[in-house]
Every structure is written in structure tokens, then in C-alpha cells.
N, C-alpha and C positions, 0 to 999 in steps of 0.2 A: 367111650365117654358119653354120659347122658346129656342131652340137650333139654334144659328145663325152660319151658315157655312161661314168660311173665305176661299176663294180660294187662295192657295199659288202658286207661280211659281215653276218651276222644282227644284230649289235649296232648297225649303222648308222654305224660309225666305222672309218676306214682311215688309217693313217699310213705313208707311203712316201717313198723318196728319189727326187728328180728331178734328173738330171744333164744338163748341156748343154755341148757343146764350143764352142770359140772360133768365133764367127761364126754359130752356130746360131740359126735363127729358128723359133719356134713360131707358126704362122699364127693369125689371130684366130679365136676359138671361144668357146663357153660350155659350162656344165655344168648339170645338173638339180639339183645339190646345192650346199651351202656348201663352201668351201675356205679354209684358212689356209695361206698360203705363208710359210715362214720361211727366210731366206737364211743358209746356213752359211758359204759362201765364194765368192769370185769377184766379178765386176762385170758387170752387164747392165742391162736395162731392162724395164719392164712398161708396156704400153699398156692402160689400164683405163678402159673407158667413155669413150674419146676423150681421156683425159688421160695424159700420159707421165710415168713416175716412174723414178728410178734405183734399181737393185737392188744393194745392197752388204751386207756381213755384218751380221747382226742386224736388217736391215729386214724388215718383215712386212706382208703384205697380207691382208685379209679380203675374200673375193669371194663375193657372194651369188649365188643361182641365176639363170641366164640373163643374167649380166653379161658384156659383151663384153671379152675380154682376149687379148693376145698377148705373147710373151716373145722378147727378142733378147739375144744375149750378145756382150760386148766381149772377154771372155776366159772360160775355163772357169768355169762357174757350177754350184754345188751347192746344192740347196734341199731342205727337208723339206716335204711336202705333207700336210696334215691335212684329209682329206675326210670330211664327215659329213652325215647327214640330221638337220637341226635339229628335225624333227617328233618325234624320239624323246626329246627333252628334256621334262622336266616342264612342264605347260601354262603355269604362271605364269612360269617361267624363260624359256620360249620367247617368250612375249608381251612380257616386259620387255626382253629382249636384242634380239630380231629385229623386234619391233614398234616399239620406240622408239630403242634405242641403235645398232643395226646394221641399220637398214632398207635401207641402201645400201652398196655396196662402199667400202672405205677403205684407204688406204695409211698405215701407221703406222711411226714411228721410236721404238721403246721406249728409255727412258733406261737406263743400264747396269744398275741394280738390277732393273728390270722385265725386261730382256732375260735376265738371269741366272735370274729366276724362271721365265720361259717355257722357257728351255733345260732346266732341271731337270724341269719338268713333261713336256716332250716326251721326255726320257730315260726317265722313268717309264712313259710311254705305250708307248715302244718295247719296254721290258722286259716290260710286261704283254702286249703283242701277241705277242711271241715266246714267252712262257711259256704263254699261253692256258689257264690253270687255270680251274676252274669259276667263279671270281669275277672273271675278267679283264674281262668286259663291263661289270660294275658299276664296276670300278676305272677303266676307260677313260672312262666317262661322267662320273665325279667329276672326273678330271683335265681333261677337256675343259671342263667348267663352270668349273673354277678358272682355266684360261687365259682364258676369255671374261670372267670376273669381273675379272681383273687388267687386261685390255685395256680393259674398260668404265670401270674406275676411272681408268685413265691418261688417258682422254679427258675426264674431268671437270675435270682440273687446268688450270692456266694453261699458255700456250705454254712449251715447254721451251727454256731457254737454257743456255749452258755456263759461266755465271758461278759463282764460288765460293759466292755466297749461295744460288743455286738448288741447287747440289750439296749444301750443308749442309742445306737444307730437305728434299731428297729423303732424306738420311740420317736426319734427325729423324723423318720420316713412316715410314720403313722400320723404325726402332727401335720406334715406337709400335704398329706393326702386327705386329711379330715379337718383342716383348720376352720372350715365353715360350719362345723358342728359345735354344740355346746360341750367343750372339753374341760376337764379339770385333771390335776395330778391324780386325784382319787379315781376318776374314770379309767385312766390309763393303768393305774395300779391294779384295779379290779380285773381288767382284761388280761393283765400279765400274771395275776396271782401272787403279787408281792405287795409290800406296804407302800403307801404314798411317800413316806419319808425315804425309803430306799430308792424309789423312782427319782425323787428330787436329787438325792446324793449322787447316783451313778450318772445322771444326765449332766449335772453341774460339773462333775469331775471331768467329763469328756468335752463339754461345750462352754463351760464358764457361766452359764445361765440356767435357771430352772426351766422345766417344761412349760410352765405358765408364761414365763417371760419370752421364751422362744415362740410360743403360740402367738403372742402379741406382735412379735417382730414379723412373723410370717403374714399375719393378717394385715398389718400396716404396710408391709412391702407390696402385697397384692393390691391393696387399696391405692397406693401411690401409682402403680402401673395403670390401674383402671382410670384414675383421675387424669393421667397424662395421655393415655392412648385411646380413650373413648370419650364420648360426650354424655355418658350415663349420669343421671341425676345423683346427687350425693346420697340421698336416701336409698337408692338402688345399690350403690356401692357399699353402703353400710350393711344392707341386707345380704349382699352377695358374699361378703367376707366373714360373716358370722356374728355380727353384733346385733343385739336384740333391740336396741333403740339408738336414735341419732345422738342424743346427749352423751351417752357412753362412748360412742365412736369418736365424737369431737374431742372429748377429754383424752382418750387414749392417743389420738392422732397428734394433738398438741403436745402431749408429754414426750412423744418420741421425735416428732419432726420440728417442733417449736413454731409451727404455723397451724392455722385451721385448715381443713381440707379445701375450703373455698379459696383462701389466700395462696395455698400451695398450687392449686390449679392455675390461678391467675398469674402467679409469679413465673410459671413455666410456659405460659401461652406464647406461641410464636407471634412476633410482631406482624401486624397487618400491613 
């Protein structure tokens, strides 16, 4: 089996395009470093440590060093290859990810929300690599670790199905992990590749509220905890939970709690 050396830049991370024409076969080989293969378009297959997997858009493979693999194409196939030296990651991160979670090569099928996250992170890495400013190496390392974190979390969950209940559950978890971002039902729908109306319907069917209403509940719930458990200024709490300005935060808080944030904090202060 051939060992193909990939030369990495000084920061130990390289992102590049890999294009394969119809009928093309890449013979079995291995590398001395880790790779993440992300399929952008086309149809093909991956033979990975004796197992055969289909390659289609948004499928992803994590290949560990010296893992045997070959690629074959049924039609034009375009992938992004993220090659990296895992040793350059901080020790605890390296040990947790590659000692426990990714000790062996794996083929992954991200759900639509995770796939959208990975795509955005890869876009950021492509931009940083092209710009190559003095901080790009640091930025690349951060984005790589974020991709690995997202993939690791996805493997903790139950097996993915296409049921509406599972879609609603993924939306709920996404909101709980991204409540501080400017989110709309349209944003979530775009990430899942379905309509905003469908997102609203399946979420309300499972949880009795729309995603937007649930987002507000999560934000206000976190704000209440911050008001009670910290002495952070209200404007800081407003910023931390994702509101763009204080008046909007006050209005949303009053509508849900029936008190202003200030009165809520004072009402729950422990007596001196």
C-alpha cells in the first residue's frame, strides 16, 4: 500500500479542493496525517479500512493516519480535503478527541443543521487561508477545533432518522446552543433545506410553540438566571442572551415575566 505524503504549511493545517472525473479511481493509499473529506457535489464511493461507503453531497469522512482508503467516482465528484497534523492541537484537546472519540477512521452523515455549521466553518477556513494575515494560523486552529467539536457532539446523539419528531428535536437543540445568535425560522429552515412554514409546523406539533417563541423562552430563561445568580449589568445580560438593544429586551422580558428585569432582580434579592 502506498504512503502518500501531504506537505503541510507551518501551522499544520491545509484545506484544498479535490476533483475527480467520471469513472476516476484513486488507488488504495494512506497518509501520515489526519484528513477530513467533505463532499460538495457528485456521487462516488470510499473504501475505508475494508468498508465501502457511498459519497454524496454533505457526507463527511474523518480519516486517521495510516488508514487504508481509496476513492472511486460514478460521476464527477468534488470534495474539500482538510488535512492537518493533530499534534499541533492543545494536549488535552488532542487526547480527548483522538484518544477517545476519533481513535479510528469514521464515515459520517451530518444532519442538515450540522452540515450547515461545517460548511460555514470550512468557508471561514478557506477565507483565512487565502488572506494569510498574521493571525490566520490561530484562526485556522480555532475553526478546526470547532469542526471537530461539532462532529464529536453529533456522535453522542442517538441514531439520526428523518421523522418530524427528530427534526423538531434537532431544531430545539440548535436553538438551545445558538440562542445568542440572531435566529429566525427562515434561518433554521435554510440550514435544514426545508420551508420556514414546515419548520414552524413540525416544531409546534412537538412542543406547542413556534421556534421563535421557544427562542424567546430560552433567552428570557437564561436572562433570569443571570439576573439572579450574577451581578452583571442589565445591558450586559441583554447582550449575552442575544438581544440587539435594551428596549427590545425590556419589552420581551415584561411580556413573559410580567416584571421589568430590574424589578425581577430586586424582588428576588436576598434580605440583608
